[in-house]
C-alpha positions as CSV (number, residue, x, y, z in Angstrom):
1,M,0.0,0.0,0.0
2,I,1.3,3.4,-1.0
3,S,1.0,6.0,1.8
4,V,-0.1,9.4,0.5
5,A,-0.1,12.9,2.0
6,V,-1.8,16.0,0.7
7,I,-0.3,19.5,1.3
8,G,-2.8,22.3,0.9
9,A,-6.5,21.7,1.6
10,G,-7.9,24.1,-1.0
11,V,-10.8,23.5,-3.4
12,N,-8.9,21.2,-5.7
13,S,-7.8,19.0,-2.8
14,L,-11.3,17.5,-2.6
15,R,-11.0,15.9,-6.0
16,H,-7.5,14.7,-5.2
17,L,-8.7,13.1,-1.9
18,Q,-11.5,11.3,-3.7
19,A,-9.0,10.0,-6.3
20,I,-6.7,8.7,-3.6
21,D,-9.6,6.9,-1.9
22,S,-10.8,5.3,-5.1
23,N,-7.4,3.7,-5.9
24,P,-6.9,0.3,-4.1
25,K,-3.2,0.8,-4.0
26,T,-3.2,4.1,-2.1
27,K,-4.2,5.2,1.4
28,L,-4.3,8.8,2.7
29,C,-2.1,9.1,5.8
30,A,-2.1,12.9,6.4
31,V,-3.2,16.3,5.2
32,A,-1.3,19.6,5.9
33,D,-2.7,23.1,5.7
34,I,-1.8,26.2,7.7
35,I,-5.5,26.5,8.7
36,A,-6.0,23.7,11.2
37,E,-9.8,23.5,10.6
38,K,-9.3,23.0,6.9
39,A,-6.7,20.3,7.4
40,Y,-8.9,18.4,9.8
41,A,-12.0,18.6,7.7
42,A,-10.0,17.2,4.7
43,A,-8.3,14.4,6.7
44,A,-11.0,13.2,9.1
45,P,-13.3,11.5,6.6
46,Y,-10.5,9.3,5.5
47,G,-9.1,8.4,9.0
48,A,-6.0,10.5,8.3
49,V,-4.1,12.8,10.7
50,H,-3.8,16.5,10.1
51,Y,-1.0,19.0,10.4
52,T,-0.5,22.8,10.1
53,D,3.2,22.4,9.2
54,Y,4.1,20.2,6.2
55,L,7.7,19.8,7.2
56,K,6.6,18.3,10.5
57,M,4.2,16.1,8.6
58,L,6.9,14.9,6.2
59,N,9.3,14.0,9.1
60,A,6.6,12.3,11.2
61,E,4.7,10.4,8.4
62,Q,7.4,9.8,5.8
63,P,4.8,9.4,3.0
64,D,5.6,7.5,-0.2
65,A,3.8,10.1,-2.3
66,V,2.6,13.7,-1.9
67,I,0.1,15.8,-3.7
68,V,1.1,19.5,-3.5
69,N,-1.8,21.9,-3.9
70,L,-0.4,25.2,-2.8
71,P,-0.2,28.8,-4.1
72,H,2.2,28.9,-7.1
73,Y,5.0,30.7,-5.3
74,L,5.2,27.9,-2.7
75,H,5.5,25.1,-5.2
76,E,9.3,25.2,-5.5
77,S,10.2,25.0,-1.8
78,C,7.5,22.5,-0.9
79,A,8.1,20.1,-3.9
80,I,11.9,20.2,-3.2
81,S,11.3,19.4,0.5
82,C,9.1,16.4,-0.5
83,A,11.8,15.1,-2.8
84,Q,14.5,15.5,-0.1
85,H,12.2,13.5,2.2
86,G,12.0,10.7,-0.3
87,A,8.5,11.2,-1.7
88,H,7.2,11.1,-5.2
89,V,5.2,14.2,-6.0
90,L,2.1,15.1,-8.0
91,L,2.5,18.9,-8.2
92,E,-0.5,21.0,-9.3
93,K,-0.2,23.2,-12.3
94,P,1.3,25.6,-13.2
95,M,4.5,24.0,-12.1
96,S,5.9,27.3,-10.7
97,I,6.1,31.0,-11.1
98,S,9.1,31.0,-13.6
99,A,11.0,28.7,-15.8
100,E,14.1,29.1,-13.6
101,S,12.1,27.9,-10.6
102,C,10.8,24.9,-12.6
103,H,14.4,24.1,-13.5
104,R,15.4,24.0,-9.9
105,I,12.6,21.7,-9.0
106,C,13.5,19.3,-11.9
107,K,17.1,19.2,-10.7
108,A,16.1,18.4,-7.1
109,F,14.0,15.4,-8.2
110,Q,16.8,14.2,-10.5
111,Q,19.2,14.3,-7.6
112,A,16.7,12.6,-5.2
113,G,15.7,9.9,-7.7
114,R,12.0,10.6,-7.1
115,L,9.2,10.9,-9.7
116,L,7.6,14.2,-10.4
117,Q,4.3,14.6,-12.3
118,I,2.7,18.0,-13.0
119,G,-1.0,18.1,-12.6
120,H,-2.0,19.1,-16.1
121,V,-5.4,17.4,-15.9
122,Q,-6.6,18.5,-19.4
123,R,-5.5,15.2,-21.0
124,Y,-7.7,13.3,-18.5
125,M,-10.9,15.3,-19.1
126,R,-13.6,13.2,-20.6
127,E,-14.4,15.5,-23.6
128,N,-10.7,16.0,-24.4
129,R,-10.0,12.3,-24.4
130,A,-13.0,11.6,-26.7
131,A,-11.8,14.3,-29.0
132,K,-8.3,12.9,-29.0
133,A,-9.5,9.4,-29.8
134,L,-11.5,10.7,-32.8
135,I,-8.5,12.8,-34.0
136,D,-6.2,9.7,-33.7
137,S,-8.7,7.5,-35.6
138,G,-8.1,9.6,-38.8
139,T,-11.9,9.8,-39.5
140,L,-11.7,13.6,-39.8
141,G,-8.4,13.8,-41.6
142,E,-5.5,15.9,-40.4
143,I,-5.7,18.9,-38.0
144,V,-5.6,22.2,-39.9
145,F,-5.7,24.7,-37.0
146,V,-7.1,25.2,-33.5
147,E,-9.0,28.1,-31.9
148,D,-9.2,28.1,-28.1
149,T,-11.2,30.7,-26.3
150,R,-11.8,31.0,-22.6
151,V,-13.4,34.1,-21.0
152,T,-14.5,34.4,-17.4
153,N,-14.6,37.0,-14.6
154,Y,-11.2,36.3,-13.3
155,F,-10.9,39.1,-10.7
156,T,-13.7,38.0,-8.4
157,A,-13.9,38.4,-4.6
158,A,-14.1,34.7,-4.3
159,R,-10.6,34.1,-5.8
160,P,-7.9,34.3,-3.2
161,R,-5.9,37.6,-3.3
162,W,-2.6,35.9,-3.9
163,F,-3.7,35.2,-7.5
164,F,-3.6,38.9,-8.2
165,Q,0.0,39.4,-7.1
166,K,2.7,38.5,-9.6
167,A,5.3,37.7,-6.9
168,Q,3.0,35.0,-5.6
169,A,1.0,33.9,-8.7
170,G,3.7,34.3,-11.3
171,G,1.2,35.5,-13.8
172,G,-2.5,36.1,-14.2
173,I,-5.0,34.5,-16.6
174,S,-2.2,33.8,-19.0
175,L,-0.5,31.4,-16.6
176,N,-3.4,30.1,-14.6
177,F,-5.8,29.4,-17.5
178,G,-3.2,29.5,-20.3
179,A,-1.4,26.5,-18.8
180,H,-4.7,24.6,-19.4
181,S,-5.0,25.8,-22.9
182,L,-1.5,25.0,-23.9
183,D,-1.6,21.6,-22.3
184,K,-4.9,20.8,-24.1
185,L,-3.2,21.9,-27.3
186,C,-0.1,19.8,-26.8
187,Y,-2.3,16.8,-26.0
188,L,-4.7,17.1,-28.9
189,T,-2.0,17.7,-31.5
190,D,0.4,15.2,-29.9
191,S,3.2,17.8,-30.2
192,K,5.2,20.3,-28.1
193,I,5.2,24.0,-28.8
194,D,7.7,25.3,-31.4
195,S,7.0,29.1,-31.1
196,L,4.6,31.3,-29.2
197,V,4.0,35.1,-29.6
198,G,1.3,37.1,-28.0
199,H,0.2,40.1,-25.9
200,C,-1.3,40.6,-22.4
201,T,-3.2,43.5,-20.9
202,Y,-3.1,44.8,-17.3
203,A,-6.3,46.6,-16.8
204,C,-7.3,45.6,-13.3
205,A,-6.3,48.4,-10.9
206,D,-6.0,46.1,-7.9
207,A,-3.7,43.6,-9.5
208,D,-0.3,43.5,-11.1
209,V,-1.0,40.4,-13.1
210,D,-2.5,40.2,-16.6
211,G,-6.3,40.1,-17.1
212,S,-6.3,39.1,-20.8
213,A,-3.9,37.4,-23.2
214,Q,-3.9,36.5,-26.9
215,M,-1.4,34.0,-28.2
216,Y,-0.5,32.6,-31.6
217,V,1.1,29.2,-31.3
218,K,3.0,27.1,-33.8
219,M,3.4,23.4,-32.8
220,R,6.5,21.4,-33.7
221,N,4.4,19.2,-36.0
222,G,3.3,22.3,-38.0
223,V,-0.2,22.7,-36.5
224,S,-1.1,26.4,-35.7
225,A,-3.4,27.7,-33.0
226,T,-4.8,30.8,-31.5
227,I,-5.5,31.1,-27.8
228,S,-7.7,34.0,-26.5
229,L,-8.2,34.5,-22.8
230,C,-10.2,37.3,-21.1
231,G,-10.7,37.7,-17.4
232,Y,-12.6,41.0,-17.3
233,T,-16.4,41.4,-16.8
234,V,-17.6,39.1,-19.6
235,T,-20.1,36.4,-20.3
236,P,-18.3,33.1,-19.6
237,R,-17.2,31.0,-22.5
238,N,-14.9,28.0,-22.7
239,E,-14.7,26.5,-26.2
240,T,-12.1,24.9,-28.4
241,M,-12.6,24.5,-32.1
242,I,-10.5,22.0,-33.9
243,Y,-10.6,22.2,-37.7
244,L,-9.5,19.2,-39.7
245,T,-9.4,18.4,-43.4
246,R,-12.7,16.4,-43.4
247,G,-14.6,18.0,-40.5
248,A,-14.4,19.8,-37.2
249,L,-14.8,19.3,-33.5
250,R,-16.4,21.7,-31.0
251,L,-15.0,21.0,-27.6
252,R,-16.4,22.5,-24.4
253,T,-14.2,20.9,-21.8
254,G,-16.2,19.8,-18.8
255,Q,-19.5,20.1,-20.7
256,D,-19.7,18.4,-24.1
257,L,-18.2,17.5,-27.5
258,W,-19.7,18.0,-30.9
259,I,-18.7,16.8,-34.3
260,S,-19.4,18.7,-37.5
261,L,-19.4,16.4,-40.5
262,N,-21.1,16.6,-43.9
263,G,-23.0,19.7,-42.9
264,K,-24.4,18.1,-39.8
265,D,-23.6,18.6,-36.1
266,E,-23.8,15.7,-33.6
267,R,-23.2,15.6,-29.9
268,L,-20.9,12.7,-29.0
269,S,-21.0,10.7,-25.8
270,T,-18.1,10.8,-23.4
271,D,-19.6,8.5,-20.7
272,E,-17.0,5.8,-21.2
273,Y,-14.2,7.8,-19.7
274,P,-13.6,7.9,-15.9
275,D,-13.3,10.8,-13.5
276,P,-10.4,12.9,-14.7
277,F,-8.7,13.3,-11.3
278,A,-9.0,9.6,-10.7
279,A,-7.5,8.8,-14.1
280,Q,-4.6,11.2,-13.5
281,W,-4.0,9.7,-10.1
282,D,-4.1,6.1,-11.4
283,D,-1.5,7.1,-14.1
284,F,0.8,8.5,-11.4
285,I,0.5,5.4,-9.2
286,E,1.2,3.2,-12.2
287,S,4.3,5.3,-12.8
288,I,5.5,4.6,-9.3
289,S,4.6,1.0,-9.0
290,L,5.1,-0.3,-12.5
291,G,7.7,2.1,-13.9
292,K,5.3,3.5,-16.5
293,Q,6.3,6.7,-18.3
294,I,4.9,9.8,-16.5
295,A,2.4,11.7,-18.7
296,C,3.5,15.2,-17.6
297,T,7.1,15.4,-16.5
298,G,8.8,18.3,-14.8
299,D,10.5,19.1,-18.1
300,Y,7.0,19.3,-19.7
301,G,5.7,21.5,-17.0
302,M,8.7,23.8,-17.4
303,H,8.1,23.9,-21.2
304,I,4.6,25.2,-20.6
305,V,5.7,27.9,-18.1
306,E,8.6,29.0,-20.3
307,K,6.4,29.5,-23.3
308,I,3.8,31.5,-21.5
309,S,6.4,33.8,-19.9
310,S,7.2,35.1,-23.3
311,V,4.0,37.2,-23.4
312,W,4.4,38.8,-19.9
313,T,6.2,41.9,-21.0
314,K,4.1,45.0,-20.6
């Protein structure tokens, strides 16, 4: 049985905790959060102990694996501490606040001989997996280009304030949501990014991070894409259009998938695919126990952060 600890009991931790519980090879041993009530509430349903200091937890529990679910600026110090304590780590995306920080994390895991997976969950989302399977089948021909659009009210009172400070968040919507868009693009096209150019705006007076970003992306396999992100007061939209030589796919991740073929639009079922966080966790555990290749390595996470950072200049 693989013992697992979770560091950071924020909103995303609930999905991670359920994933740990659903895998017969893993058992939650502890949860750490600086707010004791949150740590206890997360740990208690699973019979785990709680801590307010993750270093004390690492020393006392010696977990085999750790999920790090902290503000971006804390990723580096926490992930490296976990590696030095002998733990494999699933580190939430974005990997860190800069490419340099990502490089230091990668180096620490190489030295410790531990596995590091970055939590780019897009490749496990049901709609994305169904779209990928259809693309790979060749039914619709080859991908011509991709248009990805995500607009939402990013600067809400409900979002923790650290998201709006560059020193703590690294970037604004370009990093937090752009990491999802680029990961989705890499997954669907089965390619890494060759070049990326773009522009951000900084129109929120109470923040020093970007509130919108547009990017033009060229993949190494020749596919091109546009990514448009807007976090100001807008009507929410999350849509990816994939144009191929014999049809198109309309992908609304987390909602539905449509195929456009011969002048007709049809909604496709995605029910065959499991919960994305459970699928991500199962892949990570197989990497640990069976030596399977990790889906999103530290080098991959660094690749995403490095490309996004090119649009941060004001």
